[in-house]
All heavy atoms as an XYZ file, in Angstrom:
756
protein
N     100.677     78.620     94.982
C     101.469     79.747     94.805
C     102.372     79.977     96.091
O     101.860     79.741     97.188
C     100.649     81.080     94.594
C      99.866     81.054     93.302
C      99.043     82.306     93.353
C     100.775     81.119     92.058
N     103.607     80.359     95.994
C     104.448     80.550     97.153
C     104.054     81.873     97.840
O     103.583     82.776     97.194
C     105.852     80.651     96.558
C     105.719     81.028     95.162
C     104.387     80.497     94.715
N     104.211     81.801     99.114
C     103.947     83.039     99.965
C     104.975     84.123     99.548
O     106.116     83.845     99.490
C     103.913     82.692    101.361
C     102.891     81.876    101.930
C     103.169     81.499    103.420
C     101.506     82.317    101.623
N     104.533     85.369     99.423
C     105.438     86.463     99.110
C     105.809     87.258    100.292
O     106.484     88.218    100.350
C     104.714     87.376     98.128
C     104.521     86.761     96.831
C     103.986     87.731     95.782
N     103.295     88.867     96.363
C     102.575     89.700     95.659
N     102.296     89.432     94.389
N     102.016     90.787     96.177
N     105.368     86.756    101.555
C     105.668     87.421    102.736
C     104.428     88.016    103.402
O     103.316     87.735    102.953
N     104.639     88.710    104.538
C     103.603     89.230    105.259
C     103.225     90.674    104.670
O     104.076     91.445    104.377
C     103.998     89.366    106.795
C     104.184     87.993    107.322
C     102.943     90.136    107.517
C     104.623     87.883    108.768
N     101.899     90.909    104.642
C     101.438     92.156    104.168
C     101.871     93.228    105.164
O     101.637     93.168    106.342
C      99.918     92.179    104.014
S      99.230     93.789    103.543
N     102.596     94.211    104.739
C     103.159     95.236    105.605
C     102.090     96.148    106.111
O     102.303     96.875    107.082
C     104.275     96.085    104.893
C     105.446     95.238    104.453
C     106.094     94.603    105.683
O     106.462     95.293    106.614
N     106.395     93.325    105.578
N     100.886     96.246    105.452
C      99.889     97.180    105.822
C      98.911     96.574    106.936
O      98.546     97.182    107.835
C      99.019     97.574    104.616
C      99.870     98.461    103.706
S      98.803     99.009    102.303
C      97.945    100.368    103.076
N      98.684     95.217    106.825
C      97.732     94.620    107.604
C      98.260     93.486    108.470
O      97.666     93.019    109.383
C      96.498     94.121    106.947
S      96.881     92.801    105.718
N      99.541     93.152    108.177
C     100.218     92.068    109.010
C      99.709     90.620    108.659
O     100.113     89.719    109.347
N      98.910     90.449    107.673
C      98.431     89.171    107.382
C      99.247     88.482    106.199
O      99.969     89.148    105.481
C      96.922     89.280    106.901
N      99.195     87.189    106.196
C      99.828     86.457    105.123
C      98.928     86.576    103.889
O      97.693     86.517    103.959
C      99.943     84.908    105.492
C     100.910     84.719    106.666
C     100.791     83.236    107.046
C     102.346     84.986    106.242
N      99.647     86.691    102.690
C      98.878     86.783    101.539
C      97.916     85.587    101.298
O      96.836     85.750    100.780
C      99.874     86.837    100.333
C     101.107     87.451    101.075
C     100.993     86.909    102.484
N      98.273     84.428    101.745
C      97.406     83.224    101.579
C      96.141     83.369    102.346
O      95.084     82.721    102.085
C      98.202     81.947    102.043
O      98.489     82.014    103.424
N      96.128     84.232    103.379
C      94.891     84.516    104.094
C      94.005     85.606    103.461
O      92.887     85.795    103.816
C      95.297     85.037    105.498
C      95.959     83.991    106.432
C      96.529     84.595    107.660
O      96.521     85.887    107.814
O      96.869     83.858    108.540
N      94.550     86.146    102.345
C      93.825     87.216    101.671
C      93.710     88.490    102.410
O      93.124     89.512    102.033
N      94.383     88.682    103.562
C      94.242     89.841    104.343
C      95.240     90.960    103.908
O      96.464     90.953    104.217
N      94.734     91.733    102.968
C      95.502     92.846    102.472
C      94.509     94.050    102.080
O      93.344     94.021    102.478
C      96.345     92.491    101.264
S      98.088     92.490    101.645
N      95.100     94.967    101.455
C      94.282     96.192    101.123
C      94.034     96.330     99.587
O      94.977     95.948     98.825
C      94.951     97.421    101.636
C      94.855     97.536    103.182
C      95.783     96.901    103.903
C      93.865     98.247    103.707
C      95.626     96.935    105.320
C      93.803     98.367    105.117
C      94.606     97.726    105.910
N      92.947     96.892     99.253
C      92.569     97.209     97.833
C      92.241     98.656     97.879
O      91.931     99.302     98.839
C      91.311     96.431     97.483
C      91.627     95.037     96.894
C      92.137     94.073     97.759
C      91.468     94.758     95.546
C      92.413     92.843     97.270
C      91.733     93.514     95.005
C      92.186     92.540     95.929
O      92.506     91.299     95.370
N      92.344     99.284     96.589
C      91.965    100.692     96.416
C      90.953    100.717     95.306
O      91.070    100.086     94.356
C      93.184    101.494     95.989
C      92.926    102.987     95.673
C      94.099    103.758     95.094
N      95.192    103.652     95.943
C      96.471    103.298     95.590
N      96.690    103.155     94.315
N      97.370    103.133     96.435
N      89.992    101.708     95.486
C      88.914    101.864     94.418
C      89.590    102.686     93.311
O      90.116    103.729     93.599
C      87.633    102.595     95.031
C      86.744    102.900     93.928
C      87.154    101.813     96.198
N      89.505    102.180     92.068
C      90.083    102.919     91.005
C      88.984    103.363     89.971
O      89.142    104.194     89.110
C      91.085    102.087     90.174
C      92.318    101.794     91.059
C      90.467    100.696     89.688
N      87.751    102.829     90.118
C      86.659    103.237     89.302
C      85.995    104.565     89.868
O      85.896    104.734     90.961
C      85.523    102.100     89.114
C      84.397    102.452     88.391
N      84.458    102.528     86.991
C      83.147    102.720     88.746
C      83.200    102.806     86.616
N      82.466    103.014     87.668
N      85.635    105.451     88.930
C      85.000    106.646     89.368
C      83.480    106.603     88.991
O      83.121    106.079     87.960
C      85.644    107.862     88.649
N      82.536    107.217     89.789
C      82.861    107.837     91.014
C      82.799    107.029     92.309
O      83.297    107.330     93.312
C      81.775    108.889     91.110
C      80.576    108.204     90.467
C      81.217    107.330     89.412
N      82.314    105.761     92.099
C      82.216    104.902     93.269
C      81.964    103.434     92.884
O      81.658    103.168     91.767
C      81.079    105.354     94.166
C      79.679    105.233     93.430
C      78.591    105.861     94.243
N      77.314    106.067     93.443
C      77.120    107.140     92.658
N      77.970    108.051     92.575
N      76.073    107.217     91.923
N      82.058    102.487     93.792
C      81.752    101.144     93.550
C      80.856    100.689     94.664
O      80.888    101.180     95.810
C      82.988    100.185     93.461
C      83.855    100.531     92.327
C      83.836    100.204     94.830
N      80.009     99.675     94.358
C      79.019     99.096     95.296
C      79.705     98.105     96.163
O      80.466     97.244     95.772
C      77.948     98.527     94.563
N      79.320     98.129     97.468
C      79.675     97.014     98.365
C      78.353     96.271     98.563
O      77.253     96.869     98.955
C      80.142     97.532     99.787
C      80.380     96.400    100.705
C      81.343     98.406     99.635
N      78.338     94.945     98.272
C      77.087     94.186     98.189
C      76.989     93.191     99.377
O      78.051     92.800     99.954
C      76.959     93.592     96.851
C      76.750     94.601     95.710
C      76.349     93.916     94.373
N      76.279     94.921     93.416
C      75.210     95.481     93.010
N      74.011     95.185     93.672
N      75.096     96.400     92.054
N      75.743     92.803     99.713
C      75.567     91.815    100.786
C      76.074     90.453    100.492
O      76.263     89.663    101.377
C      74.110     91.781    101.125
N      76.220     90.137     99.178
C      76.689     88.833     98.748
C      77.542     89.005     97.465
O      77.396     90.074     96.799
C      75.493     87.874     98.563
N      78.282     88.031     97.075
C      79.081     88.254     95.862
C      78.281     88.035     94.576
O      78.449     86.991     93.848
C      80.179     87.141     96.007
C      79.559     86.046     96.963
C      78.597     86.742     97.800
N      77.397     88.889     94.306
C      76.563     88.823     93.097
C      76.163     90.311     92.799
O      75.843     91.143     93.668
C      75.323     88.032     93.332
O      74.387     88.241     92.415
N      76.081     90.667     91.517
C      75.683     91.900     91.095
C      74.100     92.154     91.297
O      73.729     93.247     91.265
C      75.982     92.250     89.576
C      77.512     92.250     89.390
C      75.270     91.274     88.626
N      73.394     91.029     91.670
C      72.016     91.148     92.003
C      71.770     91.274     93.450
O      70.709     91.526     93.898
C      71.348     90.035     91.419
C      71.294     89.930     89.954
C      70.494     88.689     89.335
C      70.654     88.729     87.811
N      69.935     87.637     87.287
N      72.798     91.127     94.300
C      72.680     91.309     95.673
C      72.396     92.681     96.130
O      72.804     93.668     95.425
C      73.850     90.748     96.484
N      71.840     92.936     97.214
C      71.554     94.247     97.758
C      72.871     95.097     97.973
O      73.878     94.560     98.441
C      70.863     94.268     99.104
O      69.607     93.587     99.015
N      72.823     96.367     97.637
C      73.992     97.229     97.967
C      73.848     97.698     99.398
O      72.766     98.233     99.836
C      73.913     98.493     96.991
C      74.137     98.040     95.542
C      74.951     99.525     97.419
C      73.987     99.164     94.541
N      74.794     97.429    100.240
C      74.781     97.726    101.685
C      75.769     98.978    101.965
O      75.674     99.512    103.052
C      75.263     96.600    102.484
C      74.224     95.429    102.321
C      76.743     96.030    102.094
N      76.528     99.341    100.988
C      77.427    100.495    101.219
C      78.091    100.880     99.922
O      77.989    100.101     98.871
C      78.591    100.092    102.194
C      79.340    101.240    102.775
N      78.823    102.160    103.677
C      80.684    101.642    102.568
C      79.763    103.097    103.973
N      80.861    102.808    103.354
N      78.655    101.976     99.803
C      79.528    102.469     98.516
C      80.842    102.966     98.949
O      81.013    103.428    100.044
C      78.743    103.531     97.704
C      77.519    102.961     97.124
C      78.472    104.692     98.414
N      81.798    102.693     98.147
C      83.141    103.131     98.352
C      83.529    104.084     97.174
O      83.149    103.908     95.961
C      84.165    101.915     98.279
C      84.009    100.942     99.354
C      84.865     99.723     99.070
C      84.264    101.483    100.748
N      84.202    105.287     97.476
C      84.449    106.235     96.420
C      85.892    106.122     95.911
O      86.724    105.397     96.534
C      84.286    107.644     97.031
O      85.082    107.821     98.122
C      82.806    107.915     97.456
N      86.117    106.667     94.755
C      87.373    106.579     94.178
C      88.511    106.912     94.977
O      88.482    107.965     95.705
C      87.432    107.486     92.798
O      86.209    107.160     92.030
C      88.642    107.246     92.107
N      89.571    106.118     95.075
C      90.774    106.401     95.934
C      90.642    105.788     97.247
O      91.675    105.718     97.943
N      89.421    105.383     97.678
C      89.321    104.867     99.043
C      89.994    103.508     99.156
O      90.010    102.671     98.179
C      87.830    104.563     99.360
C      87.378    105.172    100.673
C      86.006    104.995    100.968
O      85.091    105.341    100.100
O      85.526    104.590    102.130
N      90.671    103.287    100.267
C      91.387    102.078    100.485
C      90.650    101.209    101.556
O      90.148    101.852    102.460
C      92.865    102.355    101.083
C      93.595    103.022     99.930
C      93.462    101.067    101.503
C      94.968    103.513    100.286
N      90.592     99.949    101.286
C      89.704     99.089    102.235
C      90.428     97.746    102.474
O      91.215     97.265    101.527
C      88.276     98.839    101.710
C      88.172     98.308    100.333
C      87.888     96.913    100.226
C      88.340     98.997     99.188
C      87.703     96.319     98.969
C      88.227     98.410     97.945
C      87.962     97.066     97.809
N      90.180     97.174    103.617
C      90.775     95.935    104.057
C      89.975     94.742    103.521
O      88.794     94.675    103.799
C      90.864     96.052    105.564
C      91.549     94.888    106.249
N      91.527     94.490    107.552
C      92.539     94.058    105.757
C      92.301     93.534    107.790
N      92.890     93.116    106.680
N      90.682     93.782    102.920
C      90.057     92.570    102.389
C      90.459     91.338    103.120
O      91.642     91.182    103.442
C      90.394     92.502    100.923
C      90.103     91.120    100.297
C      89.625     93.586    100.073
N      89.601     90.485    103.447
C      89.849     89.241    104.171
C      90.040     88.073    103.144
O      90.800     87.141    103.516
C      88.780     88.975    105.202
N      89.405     88.134    102.079
C      89.354     86.966    101.229
C      89.184     87.445     99.669
O      88.331     88.304     99.396
C      88.249     85.988    101.545
C      88.145     84.744    100.831
C      86.992     83.815    101.262
O      86.182     84.296    102.058
O      86.987     82.675    100.825
N      89.945     86.780     98.803
C      89.667     86.988     97.395
C      89.090     85.731     96.903
O      89.550     84.615     96.945
C      91.083     87.166     96.712
C      91.837     88.422     97.137
C      93.258     88.446     96.811
O      93.980     87.367     96.950
O      93.690     89.482     96.334
N      87.841     85.843     96.301
C      87.062     84.752     95.908
C      87.428     84.390     94.423
O      87.700     85.384     93.567
C      85.586     85.105     96.032
C      85.090     85.397     97.338
C      83.583     85.766     97.391
C      85.401     84.316     98.339
N      87.360     83.163     94.013
C      87.666     82.776     92.647
C      86.697     83.336     91.682
O      87.036     83.451     90.497
C      87.630     81.216     92.543
N      85.532     83.749     92.119
C      84.484     84.340     91.191
C      84.829     85.851     90.839
O      84.063     86.490     90.120
C      83.103     84.282     91.935
O      83.238     85.025     93.155
N      85.922     86.399     91.353
C      86.252     87.763     91.021
C      85.756     88.799     92.029
O      85.814     89.922     91.766
N      85.298     88.351     93.173
C      84.866     89.233     94.173
C      85.935     89.171     95.330
O      86.649     88.246     95.494
C      83.536     88.817     94.736
C      82.428     89.003     93.747
C      82.169     88.210     92.662
C      81.417     90.037     93.823
N      80.989     88.647     92.011
C      80.577     89.861     92.654
C      81.255     91.220     94.515
C      79.575     90.762     92.387
C      80.214     91.958     94.206
C      79.311     91.829     93.105
N      85.805     90.199     96.167
C      86.626     90.191     97.451
C      85.666     90.481     98.558
O      84.639     91.168     98.375
C      87.794     91.299     97.432
C      88.841     90.918     96.444
C      87.189     92.688     97.155
N      86.016     89.748     99.645
C      85.120     89.978    100.860
C      85.901     90.831    101.859
O      87.094     90.730    102.159
C      84.919     88.554    101.550
C      84.116     88.598    102.862
C      83.762     87.262    103.428
N      85.004     86.536    103.738
C      85.668     86.590    104.837
N      85.282     87.425    105.808
N      86.728     85.856    105.028
N      85.129     91.901    102.270
C      85.683     92.812    103.291
C      86.008     92.127    104.482
O      85.378     91.147    105.013
C      84.673     93.910    103.584
C      84.774     95.157    102.791
C      84.502     94.913    101.351
C      83.751     96.181    103.274
N      87.215     92.518    105.191
C      87.597     91.948    106.455
C      86.542     92.425    107.469
O      85.859     93.403    107.327
C      88.920     92.527    106.856
N      86.403     91.554    108.576
C      85.437     91.909    109.556
C      85.619     93.283    110.176
O      84.657     94.079    110.506
C      85.436     90.875    110.642
C      84.233     90.964    111.580
C      82.965     90.833    110.871
O      82.707     89.979    110.022
N      81.925     91.686    111.183
N      86.849     93.707    110.383
C      87.079     95.129    110.958
C      86.580     96.155    110.022
O      86.064     97.162    110.401
C      88.554     95.265    111.333
C      89.539     95.138    110.139
O      89.209     94.550    109.145
O      90.618     95.733    110.342
N      86.838     95.933    108.717
C      86.383     96.878    107.693
C      84.905     96.971    107.704
O      84.317     98.100    107.627
C      86.877     96.527    106.289
C      86.662     97.495    105.221
C      87.591     98.709    105.404
O      88.762     98.509    105.667
O      87.135     99.812    105.179
N      84.145     95.837    107.720
C      82.716     95.863    107.784
C      82.235     96.533    109.012
O      81.310     97.330    108.960
C      82.218     94.379    107.670
N      82.819     96.261    110.118
C      82.440     96.822    111.405
C      82.554     98.388    111.360
O      81.525     99.105    111.757
C      83.299     96.320    112.487
C      82.905     96.934    113.883
C      81.935     96.366    114.785
C      83.409     98.019    114.616
N      81.814     97.142    115.764
C      82.776     98.199    115.754
C      84.501     98.864    114.257
C      83.031     99.161    116.686
C      84.791     99.869    115.218
C      84.117     99.997    116.360
N      83.603     98.921    110.791
C      83.832    100.398    110.697
C      82.709    101.036    109.839
O      82.308    102.096    110.051
C      85.242    100.671    110.104
C      85.343    102.161    109.718
C      86.277    100.336    111.139
N      82.308    100.255    108.834
C      81.284    100.816    107.920
C      79.837    100.400    108.306
O      78.917    100.576    107.600
C      81.612    100.281    106.519
C      82.994    100.875    106.012
C      83.416    100.329    104.724
N      84.742    100.653    104.423
C      85.168    101.835    103.943
N      84.179    102.858    103.868
N      86.398    102.145    103.752
N      79.679     99.840    109.484
C      78.440     99.524    110.084
C      77.576     98.528    109.306
O      76.460     98.719    109.159
C      77.536    100.712    110.455
O      78.383    101.567    111.263
N      78.341     97.537    108.692
C      77.647     96.483    107.944
C      78.026     95.101    108.473
O      79.152     95.016    109.036
C      77.890     96.569    106.459
C      79.271     96.499    106.082
C      77.287     97.801    105.806
C      79.794     96.579    104.650
N      77.239     94.106    108.300
C      77.657     92.787    108.806
C      78.623     92.063    107.920
O      79.425     91.243    108.388
C      76.366     91.880    109.054
O      75.645     91.772    107.904
N      78.486     92.321    106.625
C      79.336     91.711    105.599
C      79.330     92.492    104.322
O      78.438     93.229    104.117
C      79.017     90.329    105.291
N      80.409     92.362    103.582
C      80.432     93.201    102.396
C      81.288     92.437    101.231
O      82.339     91.944    101.584
N      80.892     92.634    100.062
C      81.601     92.048     98.929
C      81.707     93.041     97.788
O      80.795     93.842     97.520
C      80.908     90.746     98.405
C      80.872     89.646     99.407
C      79.739     89.628    100.316
C      81.694     88.619     99.368
C      79.733     88.647    101.263
C      81.658     87.652    100.338
C      80.579     87.637    101.250
N      82.946     93.144     97.217
C      83.227     94.087     96.131
C      83.579     93.377     94.874
O      84.540     92.520     95.008
C      84.286     95.096     96.580
C      84.595     96.085     95.407
C      83.712     95.843     97.764
N      83.082     93.686     93.728
C      83.552     93.122     92.492
C      84.798     93.780     92.086
O      84.965     94.943     92.103
C      82.414     93.343     91.473
C      82.612     92.707     90.113
C      82.693     91.183     90.121
C      81.436     93.132     89.132
N      85.806     92.940     91.660
C      87.133     93.464     91.333
C      87.113     94.137     89.936
O      87.669     95.255     89.764
C      88.224     92.341     91.374
C      89.545     92.886     90.939
C      88.353     91.908     92.832
N      86.541     93.435     88.978
C      86.468     93.891     87.646
C      85.022     93.933     87.127
O      84.396     92.887     87.295
C      87.352     93.090     86.693
C      87.616     93.692     85.341
N      86.688     93.825     84.356
C      88.757     94.344     84.890
C      87.236     94.452     83.343
N      88.528     94.787     83.611
N      84.575     94.952     86.512
C      83.197     95.111     86.178
C      82.810     94.665     84.742
O      81.792     95.164     84.220
N      83.536     93.822     84.104
C      83.247     93.439     82.745
C      81.830     92.796     82.607
O      81.101     93.148     81.633
C      84.237     92.341     82.313
N      81.313     92.112     83.634
C      80.001     91.472     83.547
C      78.861     92.605     83.603
O      77.731     92.261     83.200
C      79.787     90.392     84.590
C      79.606     90.866     86.030
C      79.452     89.747     87.016
O      78.290     89.331     87.074
O      80.389     89.277     87.618
N      79.201     93.737     83.951
C      78.237     94.825     83.944
C      78.636     95.986     83.109
O      78.045     97.124     83.212
C      77.981     95.283     85.418
C      77.270     94.297     86.330
C      79.257     95.836     86.107
N      79.578     95.706     82.116
C      79.917     96.779     81.189
C      80.820     97.832     81.639
O      80.986     98.833     81.061
N      81.552     97.544     82.725
C      82.630     98.408     83.270
C      83.946     97.769     83.176
O      84.056     96.634     82.889
C      82.176     98.803     84.756
C      80.830     99.410     84.922
C      80.580     99.496     86.488
C      80.802    100.731     84.259
N      84.940     98.548     83.527
C      86.346     98.027     83.508
C      86.795     97.703     84.983
O      85.968     97.268     85.782
N      88.053     97.947     85.315
C      88.640     97.571     86.512
C      87.953     98.416     87.554
O      87.819     99.668     87.425
C      90.110     97.816     86.594
C      90.846     97.461     87.760
C      91.145     95.911     87.800
O      91.155     95.247     86.738
N      91.179     95.356     88.992
N      87.526     97.955     88.613
C      86.753     98.624     89.727
C      87.760     98.899     90.911
O      87.768    100.003     91.444
C      85.589     97.901     90.188
C      84.627     97.512     89.069
C      83.392     96.680     89.681
C      84.030     98.783     88.480
N      88.541     97.882     91.332
C      89.390     98.027     92.489
C      90.671     97.312     92.117
O      90.674     96.403     91.202
C      88.744     97.447     93.766
C      87.575     98.182     94.178
C      88.436     95.978     93.662
N      91.732     97.725     92.779
C      93.038     97.051     92.572
C      93.690     96.682     93.948
O      93.581     97.408     94.857
C      93.966     97.979     91.781
C      94.425     99.164     92.499
C      95.349    100.028     91.621
O      95.587     99.728     90.492
O      95.806    101.091     92.198
N      94.405     95.571     93.955
C      95.090     95.193     95.139
C      96.388     95.965     95.294
O      97.028     96.175     94.397
C      95.465     93.698     95.132
C      96.117     93.198     96.364
C      96.388     91.753     96.398
N      97.162     91.457     97.590
C      97.268     90.183     98.150
N      96.617     89.282     97.472
N      97.946     90.002     99.183
N      96.599     96.470     96.538
C      97.776     97.243     96.810
C      98.937     96.238     96.888
O      98.726     95.170     97.435
C      97.622     98.070     97.989
C      96.606     99.226     97.905
C      96.522    100.090     99.088
C      96.966    100.170     96.726
N     100.169     96.629     96.552
C     101.352     95.773     96.776
C     101.519     95.462     98.233
O     101.182     96.211     99.068
C     102.523     96.544     96.296
C     101.896     97.598     95.387
C     100.491     97.874     95.931
N     101.982     94.202     98.486
C     102.214     93.760     99.902
C     103.120     94.706    100.640
O     103.014     94.826    101.836
C     102.729     92.354     99.923
C     101.599     91.313     99.476
O     100.495     91.698     99.386
O     101.971     90.223     99.161
N     104.077     95.328     99.938
C     104.961     96.249    100.634
C     104.548     97.675    100.617
O     105.329     98.566    100.946
C     106.392     96.104    100.083
C     106.429     96.452     98.571
O     105.384     96.688     98.065
O     107.522     96.393     98.090
N     103.229     98.011    100.258
C     102.839     99.450    100.090
C     102.898    100.175    101.361
O     103.002    101.406    101.414
C     101.434     99.427     99.573
N     102.786     99.375    102.528
C     102.751    100.117    103.792
C     104.116    100.154    104.446
O     104.153    100.722    105.602
N     105.105     99.649    103.830
C     106.453     99.635    104.569
C     107.132    100.993    104.350
O     106.820    101.747    103.355
C     107.374     98.539    103.982
O     107.502     98.756    102.687
N     108.036    101.397    105.229
C     108.645    102.658    105.203
C     110.169    102.421    104.658
O     110.683    101.400    104.782
C     108.667    103.391    106.539
O     109.153    102.496    107.445
C     107.269    103.788    106.861
């Protein structure tokens, strides 16, 4: 896929996965220690919360950026994008690359 430019919110290239996501599921979503619904829950994000992502995994999970994990006092965190495998709908959505531009 061609690069769409630099993310205006985090300054990363989309190919690096460094952008922001927003929680759309209510009331919260789990942040897990590994990209699996069976992994331990290490944190929760509430509806409307925006978080920094370092990587989008082919399995449908996103990995929190290291700065995001640090702020939340966890060593690593993974969030499921769509909850179909657990009977839920869309959990989080990627914000447009230009969402932070003025």
